[in-house]
N, CA, C and O of each residue as an XYZ file, in Angstrom:
844
protein
N     100.072    137.125    161.044
C      99.453    138.091    161.969
C      98.741    139.170    161.177
O      99.324    139.761    160.268
N      97.495    139.431    161.510
C      96.731    140.430    160.782
C      97.235    141.832    161.069
O      97.629    142.160    162.188
N      97.210    142.659    160.015
C      97.611    144.048    160.148
C      96.358    144.865    160.350
O      95.523    144.911    159.446
N      96.180    145.512    161.488
C      94.996    146.297    161.772
C      94.985    147.585    160.995
O      95.985    147.976    160.393
N      93.838    148.244    161.013
C      93.717    149.490    160.242
C      94.520    150.618    160.859
O      94.876    151.569    160.164
N      94.816    150.534    162.158
C      95.551    151.616    162.810
C      97.060    151.464    162.650
O      97.812    152.401    162.920
N      97.496    150.311    162.221
C      98.929    150.039    162.175
C      99.565    150.392    160.839
O     100.743    150.105    160.627
N      98.821    151.001    159.948
C      99.357    151.283    158.619
C      98.683    152.508    158.036
O      97.603    152.896    158.481
N      99.321    153.132    157.025
C      98.676    154.247    156.322
C      97.605    153.709    155.380
O      97.628    152.527    155.037
N      96.666    154.557    154.955
C      95.615    154.088    154.031
C      96.210    153.567    152.727
O      97.215    154.083    152.240
N      95.582    152.545    152.174
C      96.025    152.000    150.896
C      95.566    152.909    149.756
O      94.442    153.411    149.760
N      96.449    153.110    148.787
C      96.084    153.892    147.601
C      95.231    153.041    146.678
O      95.132    151.829    146.865
N      94.610    153.668    145.678
C      93.826    152.910    144.703
C      94.709    151.904    143.971
O      94.287    150.782    143.691
N      95.942    152.318    143.664
C      96.860    151.406    142.986
C      97.162    150.179    143.812
O      97.235    149.070    143.282
N      97.340    150.368    145.118
C      97.603    149.227    146.003
C      96.365    148.342    146.125
O      96.475    147.117    146.174
N      95.208    148.953    146.174
C      93.972    148.172    146.245
C      93.787    147.322    144.993
O      93.305    146.192    145.073
N      94.166    147.859    143.841
C      94.012    147.129    142.574
C      94.861    145.873    142.549
O      94.523    144.913    141.857
N      95.960    145.866    143.293
C      96.878    144.733    143.245
C      96.774    143.816    144.454
O      97.640    142.968    144.665
N      95.733    143.975    145.243
C      95.544    143.083    146.380
C      95.304    141.651    145.902
O      94.598    141.429    144.918
N      95.883    140.703    146.590
C      95.690    139.284    146.275
C      94.856    138.631    147.375
O      94.571    139.246    148.402
N      94.475    137.393    147.145
C      93.697    136.656    148.147
C      94.476    136.546    149.450
O      93.892    136.626    150.531
N      95.790    136.364    149.356
C      96.616    136.276    150.565
C      96.591    137.593    151.334
O      96.576    137.600    152.565
N      96.585    138.719    150.596
C      96.551    140.023    151.252
C      95.301    140.185    152.100
O      95.358    140.733    153.201
N      94.161    139.705    151.587
C      92.900    139.874    152.310
C      92.924    139.142    153.649
O      92.215    139.515    154.584
N      93.737    138.112    153.729
C      93.832    137.393    154.993
C      94.710    138.093    156.005
O      94.687    137.762    157.190
N      95.489    139.067    155.540
C      96.441    139.735    156.423
C      96.144    141.205    156.668
O      96.732    141.822    157.556
N      95.235    141.767    155.883
C      94.946    143.200    155.985
C      93.462    143.414    156.259
O      92.603    142.866    155.568
N      93.182    144.204    157.257
C      91.805    144.601    157.549
C      91.542    145.946    156.876
O      92.137    146.961    157.240
N      90.647    145.939    155.895
C      90.369    147.158    155.140
C      89.458    148.097    155.929
O      88.575    147.662    156.669
N      89.695    149.385    155.752
C      88.802    150.374    156.345
C      87.541    150.469    155.498
O      87.498    149.953    154.382
N      86.508    151.132    156.031
C      85.276    151.309    155.263
C      85.539    152.074    153.974
O      84.964    151.759    152.932
N      86.408    153.082    154.044
C      86.743    153.853    152.842
C      87.438    152.976    151.810
O      87.139    153.065    150.619
N      88.360    152.131    152.254
C      89.077    151.243    151.335
C      88.126    150.227    150.710
O      88.248    149.902    149.529
N      87.190    149.730    151.495
C      86.208    148.788    150.957
C      85.348    149.450    149.885
O      85.040    148.839    148.862
N      84.963    150.699    150.125
C      84.150    151.431    149.147
C      84.934    151.642    147.861
O      84.413    151.442    146.764
N      86.185    152.047    148.007
C      87.004    152.276    146.819
C      87.304    150.976    146.077
O      87.377    150.961    144.848
N      87.476    149.886    146.826
C      87.729    148.588    146.190
C      86.509    148.124    145.405
O      86.648    147.566    144.316
N      85.315    148.349    145.946
C      84.095    147.998    145.205
C      84.007    148.802    143.910
O      83.605    148.273    142.874
N      84.380    150.072    143.968
C      84.356    150.911    142.769
C      85.372    150.416    141.744
O      85.102    150.420    140.543
N      86.537    149.992    142.218
C      87.572    149.452    141.327
C      87.063    148.179    140.655
O      87.232    148.006    139.448
N      86.448    147.295    141.419
C      85.940    146.040    140.862
C      84.816    146.287    139.858
O      84.698    145.567    138.866
N      83.997    147.296    140.112
C      82.927    147.630    139.183
C      83.500    148.155    137.875
O      83.011    147.812    136.799
N      84.530    148.981    137.963
C      85.178    149.476    136.739
C      85.795    148.324    135.964
O      85.733    148.299    134.734
N      86.386    147.376    136.667
C      86.953    146.198    136.009
C      85.864    145.402    135.289
O      86.040    144.956    134.155
N      84.730    145.238    135.984
C      83.628    144.477    135.385
C      83.130    145.158    134.117
O      82.879    144.500    133.108
N      82.991    146.464    134.173
C      82.525    147.212    133.007
C      83.536    147.143    131.866
O      83.156    147.018    130.702
N      84.828    147.224    132.201
C      85.860    147.160    131.174
C      85.893    145.778    130.534
O      86.078    145.657    129.323
N      85.714    144.734    131.346
C      85.672    143.375    130.805
C      84.499    143.213    129.847
O      84.638    142.624    128.775
N      83.346    143.741    130.240
C      82.174    143.676    129.374
C      82.366    144.459    128.091
O      81.954    144.021    127.016
N      82.998    145.629    128.210
C      83.247    146.450    127.020
C      84.165    145.730    126.042
O      83.923    145.728    124.835
N      85.225    145.116    126.574
C      86.163    144.397    125.705
C      85.496    143.189    125.058
O      85.716    142.914    123.879
N      84.680    142.465    125.827
C      83.997    141.296    125.284
C      83.079    141.698    124.133
O      83.002    140.997    123.124
N      82.392    142.811    124.280
C      81.523    143.304    123.218
C      82.336    143.732    122.011
O      81.948    143.478    120.870
N      83.458    144.379    122.263
C      84.344    144.814    121.177
C      84.868    143.624    120.399
O      84.884    143.640    119.168
N      85.301    142.580    121.117
C      85.817    141.381    120.454
C      84.721    140.677    119.660
O      84.964    140.213    118.546
N      83.513    140.596    120.226
C      82.398    139.930    119.548
C      82.055    140.645    118.245
O      81.804    140.001    117.226
N      82.046    141.957    118.281
C      81.762    142.719    117.072
C      82.869    142.534    116.038
O      82.602    142.403    114.843
N      84.108    142.525    116.513
C      85.241    142.412    115.592
C      85.268    141.053    114.891
O      85.563    140.972    113.699
N      84.959    139.986    115.634
C      85.069    138.650    115.048
C      83.778    138.179    114.383
O      83.678    137.019    113.984
N      82.802    139.056    114.261
C      81.524    138.672    113.651
C      81.692    138.054    112.265
O      81.037    137.051    111.979
N      82.548    138.608    111.381
C      82.713    137.977    110.057
C      83.259    136.550    110.155
O      82.838    135.671    109.403
N      84.192    136.323    111.075
C      84.748    134.983    111.272
C      83.684    134.033    111.796
O      83.517    132.932    111.272
N      82.963    134.455    112.828
C      81.924    133.598    113.399
C      80.866    133.255    112.358
O      80.357    132.135    112.323
N      80.541    134.225    111.513
C      79.545    133.990    110.466
C      80.041    132.952    109.469
O      79.291    132.054    109.085
N      81.303    133.066    109.046
C      81.870    132.094    108.103
C      81.913    130.696    108.713
O      81.644    129.708    108.029
N      82.247    130.616    109.989
C      82.286    129.316    110.660
C      80.898    128.692    110.733
O      80.744    127.486    110.542
N      79.893    129.510    111.009
C      78.519    128.995    111.075
C      78.033    128.560    109.693
O      77.334    127.556    109.563
N      78.404    129.314    108.671
C      78.020    128.927    107.314
C      78.619    127.578    106.923
O      78.076    126.862    106.082
N      79.750    127.245    107.549
C      80.395    125.953    107.277
C      79.849    124.844    108.167
O      80.327    123.711    108.109
N      78.858    125.160    108.986
C      78.203    124.138    109.800
C      78.563    124.140    111.270
O      78.040    123.329    112.034
N      79.451    125.042    111.686
C      79.844    125.079    113.092
C      78.808    125.823    113.919
O      78.344    126.895    113.528
N      78.454    125.265    115.037
C      77.509    125.913    115.935
C      78.303    126.702    116.981
O      78.489    126.254    118.113
N      78.757    127.871    116.576
C      79.616    128.687    117.440
C      79.149    130.137    117.410
O      78.531    130.591    116.446
N      79.452    130.836    118.466
C      79.242    132.279    118.496
C      80.575    133.004    118.530
O      80.639    134.218    118.338
N      81.654    132.240    118.778
C      82.996    132.791    118.845
C      83.995    131.714    118.447
O      83.722    130.523    118.597
N      85.145    132.128    117.945
C      86.196    131.167    117.606
C      86.668    130.432    118.850
O      87.163    129.309    118.758
N      86.517    131.058    120.015
C      86.936    130.403    121.245
C      86.078    129.184    121.574
O      86.483    128.346    122.380
N      84.908    129.074    120.967
C      84.094    127.873    121.141
C      84.801    126.652    120.565
O      84.623    125.536    121.053
N      85.605    126.869    119.522
C      86.372    125.767    118.936
C      87.537    125.372    119.843
O      87.881    124.195    119.953
N      88.133    126.368    120.487
C      89.247    126.084    121.389
C      88.799    125.172    122.525
O      89.568    124.338    123.002
N      87.570    125.334    122.947
C      87.071    124.614    124.118
C      86.256    123.365    123.788
O      85.628    122.786    124.674
N      86.261    122.945    122.521
C      85.496    121.759    122.154
C      86.401    120.552    121.963
O      87.585    120.689    121.653
N      85.830    119.373    122.151
C      86.560    118.134    121.880
C      86.229    117.590    120.497
O      86.828    116.610    120.053
N      85.284    118.219    119.822
C      84.895    117.772    118.491
C      85.970    118.135    117.469
O      86.662    119.141    117.618
N      86.102    117.326    116.452
C      87.047    117.610    115.373
C      86.366    118.511    114.340
O      85.152    118.445    114.149
N      87.155    119.341    113.687
C      86.590    120.284    112.717
C      87.557    120.543    111.553
O      87.904    121.693    111.284
N      87.996    119.476    110.857
C      88.949    119.653    109.756
C      88.437    120.574    108.653
O      89.229    121.244    107.990
N      87.116    120.615    108.451
C      86.562    121.470    107.390
C      86.655    122.951    107.730
O      86.500    123.797    106.849
N      86.905    123.274    108.989
C      86.974    124.676    109.406
C      88.392    125.236    109.358
O      88.584    126.451    109.420
N      89.374    124.363    109.249
C      90.776    124.816    109.270
C      91.081    125.808    108.143
O      91.730    126.820    108.406
N      90.644    125.569    106.902
C      90.892    126.572    105.844
C      90.275    127.930    106.159
O      90.856    128.965    105.833
N      89.113    127.933    106.785
C      88.464    129.204    107.147
C      89.294    129.929    108.201
O      89.485    131.142    108.123
N      89.777    129.191    109.170
C      90.589    129.794    110.218
C      91.849    130.424    109.648
O      92.240    131.519    110.054
N      92.482    129.737    108.709
C      93.690    130.297    108.100
C      93.367    131.513    107.245
O      94.152    132.460    107.189
N      92.238    131.495    106.593
C      91.853    132.645    105.780
C      91.670    133.895    106.630
O      91.887    135.014    106.163
N      91.270    133.695    107.883
C      91.031    134.841    108.769
C      92.251    135.197    109.624
O      92.284    136.268    110.231
N      93.237    134.328    109.679
C      94.388    134.554    110.554
C      95.154    135.822    110.197
O      95.733    136.464    111.074
N      95.163    136.185    108.931
C      95.918    137.360    108.489
C      95.150    138.661    108.630
O      95.704    139.735    108.396
N      93.894    138.582    109.006
C      93.090    139.795    109.091
C      93.422    140.578    110.371
O      93.848    139.988    111.364
N      93.230    141.885    110.347
C      93.624    142.739    111.488
C      92.616    142.720    112.640
O      92.085    143.759    113.032
N      92.364    141.534    113.171
C      91.480    141.417    114.319
C      92.200    141.875    115.584
O      93.429    141.951    115.601
N      91.447    142.183    116.646
C      92.085    142.424    117.956
C      92.905    141.212    118.366
O      92.625    140.090    117.946
N      93.907    141.443    119.179
C      94.824    140.367    119.550
C      94.104    139.171    120.174
O      94.478    138.026    119.921
N      93.084    139.422    120.979
C      92.387    138.318    121.634
C      91.690    137.426    120.613
O      91.617    136.212    120.805
N      91.183    138.006    119.540
C      90.544    137.219    118.485
C      91.599    136.430    117.721
O      91.405    135.250    117.427
N      92.715    137.079    117.400
C      93.797    136.381    116.689
C      94.358    135.241    117.526
O      94.703    134.184    116.998
N      94.447    135.460    118.824
C      94.901    134.382    119.703
C      93.927    133.213    119.645
O      94.344    132.055    119.603
N      92.630    133.511    119.643
C      91.633    132.450    119.552
C      91.749    131.668    118.257
O      91.621    130.443    118.256
N      91.992    132.368    117.151
C      92.175    131.686    115.864
C      93.386    130.765    115.935
O      93.322    129.606    115.526
N      94.488    131.292    116.457
C      95.711    130.489    116.542
C      95.512    129.269    117.435
O      95.978    128.179    117.107
N      94.832    129.443    118.546
C      94.596    128.307    119.445
C      93.651    127.284    118.804
O      93.783    126.083    119.037
N      92.709    127.760    118.004
C      91.812    126.835    117.308
C      92.563    126.035    116.244
O      92.075    125.004    115.780
N      93.742    126.508    115.861
C      94.560    125.807    114.862
C      95.528    124.808    115.483
O      96.381    124.256    114.787
N      95.405    124.575    116.772
C      96.242    123.568    117.428
C      95.637    122.198    117.162
O      95.170    121.517    118.076
N      95.654    121.810    115.896
C      95.096    120.538    115.440
C      96.014    119.973    114.357
O      96.660    120.737    113.640
N      96.081    118.665    114.230
C      96.968    118.061    113.225
C      96.665    118.520    111.801
O      97.564    118.567    110.962
N      95.404    118.858    111.522
C      95.020    119.259    110.164
C      95.688    120.563    109.730
O      95.692    120.884    108.541
N      96.247    121.312    110.664
C      96.944    122.555    110.313
C      98.274    122.291    109.635
O      98.916    123.211    109.131
N      98.687    121.025    109.624
C      99.976    120.670    109.015
C     100.074    121.113    107.556
O     101.153    121.490    107.100
N      98.972    121.073    106.824
C      99.004    121.440    105.401
C      99.308    122.926    105.206
O      99.642    123.358    104.103
N      99.189    123.702    106.285
C      99.493    125.133    106.220
C     100.776    125.455    106.996
O     100.918    126.539    107.563
N     101.685    124.515    107.008
C     102.898    124.646    107.815
C     103.650    125.947    107.533
O     104.004    126.677    108.459
N     103.892    126.235    106.257
C     104.658    127.432    105.905
C     103.978    128.695    106.420
O     104.638    129.592    106.944
N     102.666    128.762    106.270
C     101.936    129.930    106.748
C     102.005    130.046    108.270
O     102.140    131.146    108.805
N     101.912    128.911    108.965
C     102.022    128.926    110.421
C     103.359    129.508    110.861
O     103.419    130.377    111.731
N     104.416    129.022    110.253
C     105.759    129.478    110.615
C     105.924    130.961    110.293
O     106.491    131.711    111.088
N     105.436    131.380    109.142
C     105.545    132.795    108.765
C     104.826    133.696    109.763
O     105.350    134.740    110.151
N     103.631    133.294    110.177
C     102.881    134.084    111.144
C     103.612    134.120    112.490
O     103.673    135.163    113.142
N     104.153    133.003    112.891
C     104.893    132.920    114.152
C     106.091    133.864    114.140
O     106.310    134.606    115.098
N     106.852    133.835    113.074
C     108.050    134.660    112.979
C     107.732    136.142    112.848
O     108.568    136.989    113.162
N     106.536    136.454    112.389
C     106.148    137.857    112.216
C     105.686    138.506    113.523
O     105.585    139.729    113.609
N     105.408    137.686    114.538
C     104.936    138.230    115.813
C     106.082    138.904    116.570
O     107.221    138.436    116.547
N     105.762    139.995    117.232
C     106.770    140.742    117.990
C     106.557    140.668    119.494
O     107.456    141.008    120.262
N     105.387    140.232    119.921
C     105.106    140.120    121.349
C     105.658    138.794    121.855
O     105.162    137.731    121.483
N     106.679    138.854    122.697
C     107.337    137.632    123.159
C     106.819    137.156    124.512
O     107.409    136.253    125.106
N     105.728    137.742    125.016
C     105.142    137.229    126.251
C     104.525    135.855    125.970
O     104.294    135.492    124.817
N     104.269    135.117    127.016
C     103.752    133.751    126.823
C     102.262    133.668    127.101
O     101.786    132.672    127.645
N     101.531    134.691    126.737
C     100.075    134.637    126.921
C      99.351    135.317    125.768
O      98.261    135.860    125.946
N      99.962    135.286    124.585
C      99.371    135.978    123.457
C      99.383    135.163    122.183
O      99.371    133.933    122.209
N      99.409    135.878    121.058
C      99.303    135.244    119.747
C     100.512    134.368    119.448
O     100.361    133.255    118.945
N     101.708    134.861    119.753
C     102.910    134.083    119.440
C     102.922    132.756    120.190
O     103.277    131.722    119.625
N     102.538    132.787    121.447
C     102.468    131.540    122.224
C     101.468    130.582    121.580
O     101.750    129.393    121.434
N     100.314    131.092    121.199
C      99.293    130.237    120.588
C      99.774    129.664    119.261
O      99.509    128.500    118.958
N     100.476    130.466    118.468
C     101.005    129.975    117.191
C     102.066    128.906    117.408
O     102.157    127.951    116.636
N     102.858    129.061    118.443
C     103.880    128.040    118.724
C     103.220    126.722    119.126
O     103.743    125.647    118.833
N     102.070    126.808    119.797
C     101.324    125.593    120.127
C     100.831    124.901    118.859
O     100.880    123.676    118.747
N     100.355    125.703    117.906
C      99.857    125.145    116.650
C     100.981    124.493    115.858
O     100.801    123.421    115.279
N     102.143    125.143    115.834
C     103.295    124.573    115.126
C     103.709    123.252    115.762
O     103.984    122.277    115.062
N     103.752    123.225    117.084
C     104.147    122.004    117.782
C     103.179    120.865    117.496
O     103.598    119.718    117.340
N     101.883    121.173    117.428
C     100.879    120.137    117.161
C     100.963    119.616    115.740
O     100.674    118.447    115.486
N     101.361    120.484    114.805
C     101.390    120.110    113.394
C     102.697    119.460    112.969
O     102.749    118.811    111.924
N     103.747    119.620    113.756
C     105.082    119.170    113.344
C     105.177    117.659    113.195
O     104.600    116.902    113.976
N     105.910    117.243    112.184
C     106.252    115.830    112.011
C     107.639    115.761    111.379
O     108.288    116.789    111.186
N     108.086    114.566    111.061
C     109.460    114.390    110.587
C     109.715    115.094    109.256
O     110.861    115.418    108.947
N     108.683    115.333    108.471
C     108.880    115.972    107.160
C     109.283    117.437    107.284
O     109.818    118.014    106.337
N     109.027    118.047    108.452
C     109.390    119.457    108.656
C     110.372    119.589    109.818
O     110.466    120.643    110.447
N     111.095    118.520    110.094
C     111.954    118.485    111.272
C     113.032    119.563    111.244
O     113.307    120.192    112.266
N     113.640    119.779    110.092
C     114.715    120.770    110.021
C     114.217    122.163    110.423
O     114.901    122.895    111.139
N     113.035    122.511    109.958
C     112.461    123.818    110.327
C     112.126    123.848    111.803
O     112.378    124.849    112.473
N     111.567    122.780    112.317
C     111.231    122.709    113.731
C     112.479    122.896    114.596
O     112.445    123.625    115.588
N     113.563    122.247    114.226
C     114.811    122.378    114.986
C     115.320    123.813    114.944
O     115.775    124.349    115.954
N     115.241    124.423    113.784
C     115.696    125.819    113.655
C     114.884    126.730    114.565
O     115.445    127.594    115.239
N     113.594    126.549    114.588
C     112.738    127.362    115.443
C     113.017    127.092    116.920
O     113.100    128.021    117.724
N     113.161    125.822    117.268
C     113.374    125.449    118.660
C     114.684    125.999    119.210
O     114.778    126.321    120.395
N     115.680    126.104    118.364
C     117.006    126.536    118.810
C     117.213    128.045    118.716
O     118.281    128.543    119.070
N     116.230    128.759    118.254
C     116.339    130.220    118.113
C     115.957    130.875    119.444
O     114.773    131.032    119.743
N     116.939    131.250    120.223
C     116.711    131.753    121.575
C     116.034    133.115    121.607
O     115.580    133.548    122.666
N     115.960    133.782    120.497
C     115.279    135.083    120.463
C     113.812    134.960    120.856
O     113.201    135.935    121.294
N     113.249    133.770    120.702
C     111.823    133.593    120.961
C     111.529    133.129    122.387
O     110.379    132.843    122.721
N     112.542    133.054    123.213
C     112.344    132.770    124.633
C     111.503    131.544    124.911
O     111.717    130.482    124.325
N     110.539    131.698    125.816
C     109.688    130.582    126.205
C     108.646    130.239    125.159
O     107.961    129.224    125.291
N     108.507    131.043    124.136
C     107.563    130.731    123.067
C     108.088    129.612    122.172
O     107.808    129.577    120.974
N     108.846    128.707    122.766
C     109.367    127.501    122.088
C     109.135    126.257    122.930
O     109.524    125.159    122.532
N     108.511    126.414    124.081
C     108.442    125.322    125.060
C     107.879    124.023    124.490
O     108.442    122.951    124.713
N     106.769    124.114    123.752
C     106.153    122.889    123.223
C     106.867    122.355    121.989
O     106.555    121.259    121.522
N     107.825    123.116    121.453
C     108.673    122.559    120.390
C     109.486    121.396    120.968
O     109.807    120.443    120.258
N     109.810    121.480    122.236
C     110.531    120.394    122.902
C     109.698    119.121    122.881
O     110.221    118.041    122.605
N     108.411    119.238    123.170
C     107.525    118.074    123.140
C     107.432    117.499    121.726
O     107.411    116.282    121.538
N     107.376    118.385    120.744
C     107.301    117.928    119.356
C     108.568    117.172    118.968
O     108.502    116.141    118.298
N     109.716    117.686    119.389
C     110.983    117.003    119.086
C     111.041    115.639    119.767
O     111.524    114.670    119.183
N     110.547    115.565    121.004
C     110.555    114.293    121.725
C     109.629    113.282    121.071
O     109.848    112.075    121.169
N     108.606    113.772    120.412
C     107.624    112.900    119.761
C     108.174    112.299    118.472
O     107.757    111.214    118.067
N     109.100    112.991    117.829
C     109.634    112.563    116.538
C     110.855    111.675    116.752
O     111.863    112.117    117.303
N     110.763    110.455    116.325
C     111.857    109.495    116.507
C     112.846    109.625    115.365
O     112.736    108.943    114.346
N     113.808    110.504    115.549
C     114.813    110.767    114.518
C     116.079    111.231    115.230
O     115.994    112.010    116.180
N     117.250    110.772    114.795
C     118.497    111.187    115.454
C     118.688    112.700    115.500
O     119.278    113.220    116.448
N     118.200    113.406    114.493
C     118.331    114.864    114.486
C     117.523    115.493    115.618
O     117.964    116.458    116.243
N     116.359    114.951    115.873
C     115.532    115.459    116.966
C     116.207    115.202    118.307
O     116.201    116.063    119.188
N     116.784    114.021    118.457
C     117.483    113.682    119.700
C     118.670    114.614    119.929
O     118.914    115.065    121.049
N     119.405    114.897    118.854
C     120.554    115.801    118.974
C     120.111    117.216    119.342
O     120.782    117.903    120.112
N     118.985    117.644    118.788
C     118.460    118.979    119.110
C     118.076    119.064    120.584
O     118.326    120.080    121.232
N     117.472    118.004    121.119
C     117.112    117.984    122.529
C     118.352    118.062    123.409
O     118.332    118.706    124.458
N     119.416    117.418    122.990
C     120.677    117.495    123.735
C     121.165    118.936    123.791
O     121.627    119.404    124.832
N     121.061    119.626    122.677
C     121.486    121.032    122.628
C     120.584    121.900    123.505
O     121.065    122.785    124.214
N     119.299    121.649    123.457
C     118.341    122.474    124.200
C     118.401    122.221    125.705
O     117.869    123.011    126.486
N     119.041    121.136    126.117
C     119.166    120.848    127.543
C     119.969    121.920    128.270
O     119.864    122.049    129.489
N     120.775    122.696    127.532
C     121.554    123.778    128.138
C     120.959    125.148    127.854
O     121.545    126.170    128.210
N     119.802    125.171    127.218
C     119.116    126.427    126.928
C     118.412    126.891    128.207
O     117.572    126.160    128.731
N     118.728    128.076    128.724
C     118.127    128.498    130.005
C     116.608    128.593    129.983
O     115.969    128.444    131.024
N     116.019    128.838    128.814
C     114.565    128.946    128.725
C     113.877    127.589    128.597
O     112.705    127.454    128.947
N     114.589    126.599    128.105
C     113.941    125.322    127.790
C     114.503    124.122    128.533
O     114.006    123.008    128.364
N     115.524    124.325    129.349
C     116.154    123.199    130.038
C     115.145    122.410    130.870
O     115.190    121.180    130.899
N     114.243    123.106    131.540
C     113.250    122.403    132.370
C     112.284    121.590    131.514
O     111.800    120.541    131.940
N     112.003    122.082    130.299
C     111.106    121.346    129.401
C     111.773    120.069    128.893
O     111.130    119.025    128.782
N     113.057    120.162    128.588
C     113.794    118.970    128.163
C     113.811    117.947    129.286
O     113.612    116.755    129.053
N     114.046    118.412    130.492
C     114.058    117.503    131.639
C     112.695    116.857    131.817
O     112.597    115.675    132.147
N     111.645    117.637    131.596
C     110.280    117.118    131.748
C     109.983    116.011    130.743
O     109.451    114.967    131.119
N     110.320    116.221    129.464
C     109.990    115.206    128.452
C     110.840    113.968    128.605
O     110.420    112.879    128.216
N     112.013    114.111    129.156
C     112.874    112.945    129.360
C     112.367    112.020    130.463
O     112.743    110.849    130.534
N     111.508    112.568    131.321
C     110.945    111.762    132.408
C     109.748    110.941    131.935
O     109.368    109.964    132.580
N     109.155    111.338    130.807
C     107.949    110.660    130.344
C     108.285    109.478    129.449
O     107.383    108.791    128.969
């Protein structure tokens, strides 16, 4: 049932900022609220543009090095979204991973390293992963865990198991479960048995067991 404009107090700017698509179907906005919402959306658009420009300027040295190596990119995120292989670019990506780029650029570098060729930099990948302090699942640590999972094989199984079983990292271990399932080794199977009772990863273990 739609909520009319007379049946409620005016929405604050904070409430307008958090409106969802479902809300629009249930709330009839006043002319004042519509005006303020347009202003909020314009500020968001400007902030998005400002951040995009900031990131582009920050990653210019990386983009330049990638182009010098033959990549036709304007951003590291172009590599994340390509199906082409780029083994010659992996050393460049690792060389830039330690630089103090904005988090969005570092996340792009880490996601671009979700390739098997990153295996030769296993120790560096793990070190970078362990050095991250942001445990949310939408940042650099999540991207690094994806790279570790893609690079893992039986030669680094002991380290993979240690990382997978370290509950301090929460959901930033989810794809370690897939890596363990991929490796045909009794140690990997035993680790999956242990992780089946891990509250953060139990659903992932159940998922890989179905495949």
